[in-house]
Backbone as CSV, one residue per row, in Angstrom:
resi,resn,N_x,N_y,N_z,CA_x,CA_y,CA_z,C_x,C_y,C_z
1,MET,-199.645,72.524,-106.989,-200.250,71.739,-105.926,-201.060,72.670,-105.023
2,ALA,-202.258,72.260,-104.671,-203.135,73.057,-103.814,-202.604,73.065,-102.384
3,GLU,-202.824,74.179,-101.712,-202.385,74.306,-100.325,-203.242,73.417,-99.426
4,LEU,-202.587,72.695,-98.536,-203.282,71.804,-97.614,-203.917,72.623,-96.501
5,LYS,-205.198,72.455,-96.282,-205.919,73.160,-95.212,-205.951,72.274,-93.978
6,LEU,-205.301,72.709,-92.926,-205.255,71.957,-91.675,-206.296,72.504,-90.700
7,PRO,-206.910,71.638,-89.933,-207.836,72.129,-88.908,-207.052,72.863,-87.816
8,ARG,-207.698,73.816,-87.207,-207.064,74.568,-86.124,-207.468,73.930,-84.800
9,LEU,-206.535,73.258,-84.198,-206.806,72.582,-82.940,-205.623,72.771,-82.004
10,ASN,-205.877,73.318,-80.854,-204.862,73.505,-79.829,-205.534,73.212,-78.501
11,ARG,-205.562,71.943,-78.102,-206.235,71.506,-76.885,-205.322,70.549,-76.137
12,VAL,-205.192,70.749,-74.842,-204.314,69.939,-74.012,-205.080,69.503,-72.769
13,TYR,-204.930,68.230,-72.408,-205.455,67.678,-71.158,-204.287,67.018,-70.451
14,LEU,-203.958,67.489,-69.258,-202.851,66.903,-68.504,-203.284,66.630,-67.071
15,VAL,-202.805,65.513,-66.539,-203.031,65.169,-65.140,-201.676,65.113,-64.461
16,GLY,-201.576,65.782,-63.337,-200.313,65.790,-62.599,-200.504,66.422,-61.240
17,ARG,-199.379,66.750,-60.619,-199.392,67.384,-59.290,-198.668,68.722,-59.357
18,LEU,-199.155,69.679,-58.567,-198.486,70.968,-58.503,-197.150,70.810,-57.791
19,THR,-196.121,71.472,-58.309,-194.775,71.339,-57.733,-194.492,72.376,-56.662
20,LYS,-195.354,73.390,-56.565,-195.231,74.406,-55.519,-196.589,75.046,-55.320
21,ASP,-196.719,75.832,-54.273,-197.979,76.529,-54.051,-198.241,77.481,-55.214
22,PRO,-199.480,77.513,-55.714,-199.781,78.432,-56.815,-199.680,79.880,-56.350
23,GLU,-199.326,80.739,-57.275,-199.141,82.156,-56.976,-200.203,82.955,-57.729
24,VAL,-201.009,83.724,-56.996,-202.047,84.552,-57.607,-201.666,86.015,-57.423
25,LYS,-201.666,86.739,-58.538,-201.356,88.169,-58.517,-202.473,88.924,-59.222
26,GLN,-202.467,90.230,-59.056,-203.423,91.105,-59.730,-202.680,91.890,-60.810
27,THR,-203.296,91.979,-62.002,-202.721,92.800,-63.055,-202.995,94.270,-62.728
28,GLN,-202.422,95.161,-63.510,-202.665,96.597,-63.305,-204.119,96.956,-63.513
29,THR,-204.826,96.150,-64.304,-206.252,96.408,-64.548,-207.151,95.692,-63.538
30,GLY,-206.551,95.010,-62.546,-207.326,94.370,-61.490,-207.747,92.938,-61.751
31,LYS,-207.261,92.330,-62.837,-207.608,90.939,-63.120,-206.670,90.012,-62.364
32,SER,-207.238,88.921,-61.828,-206.436,87.915,-61.126,-205.776,86.995,-62.145
33,VAL,-204.507,86.678,-61.910,-203.782,85.728,-62.759,-203.032,84.757,-61.854
34,LEU,-203.162,83.482,-62.158,-202.502,82.426,-61.391,-201.348,81.864,-62.205
35,ASN,-200.215,81.696,-61.547,-199.078,81.001,-62.141,-198.780,79.794,-61.262
36,ALA,-198.708,78.638,-61.893,-198.420,77.402,-61.177,-197.553,76.529,-62.077
37,ARG,-196.963,75.526,-61.503,-196.173,74.563,-62.272,-196.632,73.180,-61.852
38,MET,-196.811,72.312,-62.858,-197.226,70.948,-62.545,-196.224,69.958,-63.100
39,ALA,-196.155,68.811,-62.451,-195.318,67.702,-62.901,-196.233,66.617,-63.430
40,VAL,-195.913,66.141,-64.634,-196.680,65.078,-65.272,-195.752,63.885,-65.435
41,ASN,-196.128,62.743,-64.865,-195.283,61.547,-64.897,-195.679,60.627,-66.040
42,HIS,-194.661,60.026,-66.653,-194.888,59.067,-67.731,-194.046,57.818,-67.455
43,PRO,-194.668,56.740,-66.940,-193.913,55.501,-66.703,-193.709,54.743,-68.014
44,TYR,-192.563,54.111,-68.145,-192.266,53.322,-69.348,-191.238,52.252,-68.989
45,ARG,-191.112,51.273,-69.853,-190.087,50.232,-69.686,-188.896,50.568,-70.566
46,ASP,-187.719,50.464,-69.985,-186.514,50.713,-70.775,-186.175,49.473,-71.605
47,GLY,-185.087,49.520,-72.331,-184.692,48.431,-73.210,-184.446,47.121,-72.499
48,GLU,-184.194,47.167,-71.192,-183.946,45.953,-70.405,-185.193,45.469,-69.678
49,GLY,-186.327,46.133,-69.899,-187.581,45.709,-69.286,-187.833,46.289,-67.906
50,ASN,-186.971,47.187,-67.436,-187.142,47.810,-66.121,-188.024,49.047,-66.236
51,TRP,-188.865,49.232,-65.236,-189.732,50.407,-65.237,-188.914,51.656,-64.924
52,GLN,-189.127,52.673,-65.722,-188.529,53.991,-65.525,-189.660,55.007,-65.497
53,GLU,-189.337,56.213,-65.083,-190.355,57.259,-65.069,-189.750,58.554,-65.599
54,GLU,-190.429,59.136,-66.560,-190.024,60.417,-67.121,-190.974,61.474,-66.569
55,VAL,-190.425,62.574,-66.095,-191.244,63.643,-65.537,-191.115,64.872,-66.431
56,THR,-192.257,65.441,-66.798,-192.282,66.679,-67.573,-192.892,67.762,-66.692
57,TYR,-192.226,68.903,-66.636,-192.712,70.044,-65.865,-193.276,71.075,-66.832
58,ILE,-194.466,71.570,-66.528,-195.107,72.536,-67.414,-195.761,73.638,-66.577
59,ASP,-195.610,74.867,-67.039,-196.226,76.010,-66.364,-197.693,76.110,-66.763
60,VAL,-198.509,76.543,-65.810,-199.946,76.702,-66.016,-200.330,78.130,-65.645
61,VAL,-201.134,78.755,-66.498,-201.629,80.104,-66.240,-203.154,80.064,-66.291
62,ALA,-203.792,80.659,-65.298,-205.256,80.766,-65.267,-205.607,82.210,-64.937
63,TRP,-206.797,82.620,-65.342,-207.212,84.008,-65.187,-208.513,84.128,-64.420
64,GLN,-208.705,85.266,-63.819,-209.905,85.734,-63.166,-210.408,84.775,-62.091
65,ARG,-211.695,84.415,-62.124,-212.290,83.605,-61.038,-211.626,82.234,-60.942
66,LEU,-211.274,81.642,-62.080,-210.579,80.358,-62.068,-209.263,80.482,-61.314
67,ALA,-208.533,81.556,-61.542,-207.265,81.790,-60.845,-207.485,81.925,-59.340
68,GLU,-208.499,82.687,-58.959,-208.772,82.912,-57.539,-209.123,81.619,-56.814
69,LEU,-209.995,80.808,-57.418,-210.406,79.562,-56.769,-209.255,78.565,-56.686
70,CYS,-208.462,78.466,-57.738,-207.308,77.562,-57.697,-206.314,78.013,-56.634
71,GLY,-206.099,79.318,-56.536,-205.191,79.842,-55.517,-205.676,79.580,-54.109
72,GLU,-206.993,79.579,-53.944,-207.582,79.354,-52.618,-207.546,77.886,-52.201
73,TYR,-207.805,76.968,-53.141,-208.001,75.572,-52.779,-206.835,74.640,-53.104
74,LEU,-205.888,75.074,-53.924,-204.787,74.192,-54.314,-203.497,74.588,-53.611
75,SER,-202.614,73.612,-53.456,-201.311,73.856,-52.846,-200.304,72.866,-53.429
76,LYS,-199.069,73.004,-53.009,-198.019,72.099,-53.482,-198.461,70.648,-53.286
77,GLY,-198.310,69.838,-54.337,-198.667,68.433,-54.268,-200.100,68.115,-54.656
78,SER,-200.941,69.137,-54.844,-202.338,68.890,-55.204,-202.425,68.212,-56.569
79,PRO,-203.191,67.113,-56.658,-203.397,66.478,-57.963,-204.505,67.198,-58.727
80,VAL,-204.254,67.477,-59.994,-205.212,68.217,-60.811,-205.245,67.674,-62.231
81,LEU,-206.385,67.883,-62.879,-206.510,67.706,-64.316,-206.680,69.116,-64.877
82,VAL,-205.790,69.494,-65.791,-205.844,70.819,-66.393,-206.199,70.668,-67.865
83,GLU,-207.210,71.406,-68.292,-207.598,71.453,-69.700,-207.371,72.870,-70.191
84,GLY,-206.741,72.993,-71.343,-206.494,74.323,-71.875,-205.811,74.257,-73.220
85,ARG,-205.064,75.314,-73.520,-204.357,75.362,-74.794,-202.905,75.741,-74.550
86,LEU,-202.037,75.281,-75.445,-200.631,75.650,-75.357,-200.431,77.047,-75.916
87,ARG,-199.544,77.770,-75.292,-199.159,79.065,-75.835,-197.696,79.328,-75.501
88,THR,-197.060,80.148,-76.310,-195.669,80.518,-76.098,-195.627,81.955,-75.618
89,ARG,-194.831,82.185,-74.589,-194.646,83.535,-74.067,-193.156,83.839,-74.132
90,SER,-192.811,85.019,-74.635,-191.405,85.418,-74.769,-191.168,86.729,-74.036
91,TRP,-189.939,86.918,-73.559,-189.555,88.151,-72.887,-188.047,88.314,-72.984
92,GLU,-187.579,89.458,-72.553,-186.154,89.742,-72.551,-185.712,90.000,-71.122
93,THR,-184.591,89.387,-70.723,-184.077,89.560,-69.364,-183.434,90.942,-69.216
94,ASN,-183.079,91.282,-67.980,-182.395,92.545,-67.713,-181.054,92.621,-68.434
95,LYS,-180.462,91.463,-68.728,-179.172,91.404,-69.428,-179.342,91.405,-70.944
96,GLY,-180.586,91.538,-71.410,-180.841,91.586,-72.842,-180.940,90.224,-73.512
97,GLU,-181.028,89.157,-72.724,-181.149,87.811,-73.283,-182.609,87.471,-73.544
98,SER,-182.876,86.835,-74.680,-184.237,86.420,-75.014,-184.569,85.113,-74.311
99,ARG,-185.760,85.050,-73.766,-186.259,83.848,-73.111,-187.655,83.560,-73.638
100,SER,-188.033,82.285,-73.595,-189.400,81.913,-73.955,-189.792,80.665,-73.185
101,VAL,-191.079,80.484,-73.048,-191.605,79.331,-72.333,-192.895,78.904,-73.020
102,ILE,-193.115,77.596,-73.048,-194.393,77.066,-73.504,-195.189,76.735,-72.252
103,GLU,-196.423,77.227,-72.182,-197.244,77.032,-70.998,-198.670,76.676,-71.408
104,ILE,-199.438,76.227,-70.429,-200.849,75.930,-70.657,-201.663,77.113,-70.165
105,ARG,-202.529,77.611,-71.017,-203.492,78.628,-70.635,-204.746,77.839,-70.247
106,ALA,-204.974,77.689,-68.940,-206.027,76.811,-68.435,-207.412,77.395,-68.679
107,ASP,-208.300,76.546,-69.204,-209.714,76.878,-69.344,-210.544,76.160,-68.286
108,ARG,-210.025,75.039,-67.794,-210.743,74.232,-66.815,-209.728,73.530,-65.942
109,VAL,-209.994,73.481,-64.648,-209.150,72.765,-63.700,-210.054,71.881,-62.859
110,GLN,-209.737,70.608,-62.817,-210.492,69.685,-61.969,-209.597,69.255,-60.826
111,PHE,-210.086,69.467,-59.607,-209.351,69.041,-58.411,-209.545,67.539,-58.268
112,LEU,-208.474,66.810,-58.113,-208.573,65.351,-58.002,-208.544,64.871,-56.563
113,ASP,-208.342,65.776,-55.603,-208.487,65.484,-54.184,-209.820,66.044,-53.734
114,LYS,-210.449,65.388,-52.782,-211.642,65.965,-52.187,-211.203,67.153,-51.346
115,ILE,-211.846,68.315,-51.553,-211.434,69.500,-50.815,-212.295,69.767,-49.590
116,GLY,-213.274,68.958,-49.353,-214.132,69.127,-48.193,-215.316,68.200,-48.306
117,THR,-216.206,68.325,-47.373,-217.363,67.437,-47.395,-218.666,68.177,-47.658
118,SER,-218.637,69.512,-47.667,-219.887,70.222,-47.906,-220.226,70.201,-49.391
119,LYS,-221.500,70.411,-49.684,-221.949,70.418,-51.087,-221.221,71.503,-51.868
120,GLN,-221.010,72.677,-51.263,-220.319,73.772,-51.944,-218.898,73.348,-52.331
121,ASP,-218.182,72.686,-51.420,-216.822,72.243,-51.712,-216.812,71.241,-52.858
122,ILE,-217.742,70.304,-52.858,-217.771,69.288,-53.902,-218.036,69.924,-55.268
123,GLU,-218.897,70.950,-55.317,-219.170,71.626,-56.578,-217.954,72.375,-57.104
124,LEU,-217.031,72.751,-56.243,-215.836,73.484,-56.663,-214.746,72.579,-57.220
125,GLU,-214.927,71.260,-57.138,-213.888,70.350,-57.592,-213.605,70.481,-59.080
126,THR,-214.590,70.842,-59.870,-214.379,71.114,-61.296,-214.720,72.572,-61.526
127,ILE,-213.733,73.326,-61.979,-213.915,74.756,-62.179,-213.561,75.098,-63.610
128,GLU,-214.464,75.787,-64.274,-214.208,76.182,-65.659,-214.037,77.678,-65.748
129,GLN,-213.181,78.096,-66.670,-212.977,79.513,-66.935,-214.234,80.076,-67.551
130,GLU,-214.660,81.227,-67.058,-215.843,81.884,-67.617,-215.435,82.644,-68.872
131,GLY,-216.311,82.589,-69.882,-216.171,83.341,-71.112,-214.803,83.440,-71.565
């Protein structure tokens, strides 16, 4: 049997709110990196017809200018649309335990709140990662 060739696609679009203020740090090489967490709500009806809500929490990582602008204009509770790709990051704790997390590597962040009234502010509502 011939091997099945699957297309390579890793694209995620999520809308939610930040659960805490985003944190921007500098790497040893001077690049800005943003770490944030967002909550994505999914309403559904249970077996008895009552509305329920499932919340999924996902970490978001952005780099360079995108990280800086998100850190400047976003805060806890900010509604955002994040476009990017899923990636897995693994590490070992001080106790030698293995940990891993699935996160979004953001390529584009759209602010869903108006951040101001000037033309410059409105242009910043959609920010894409450069190169």
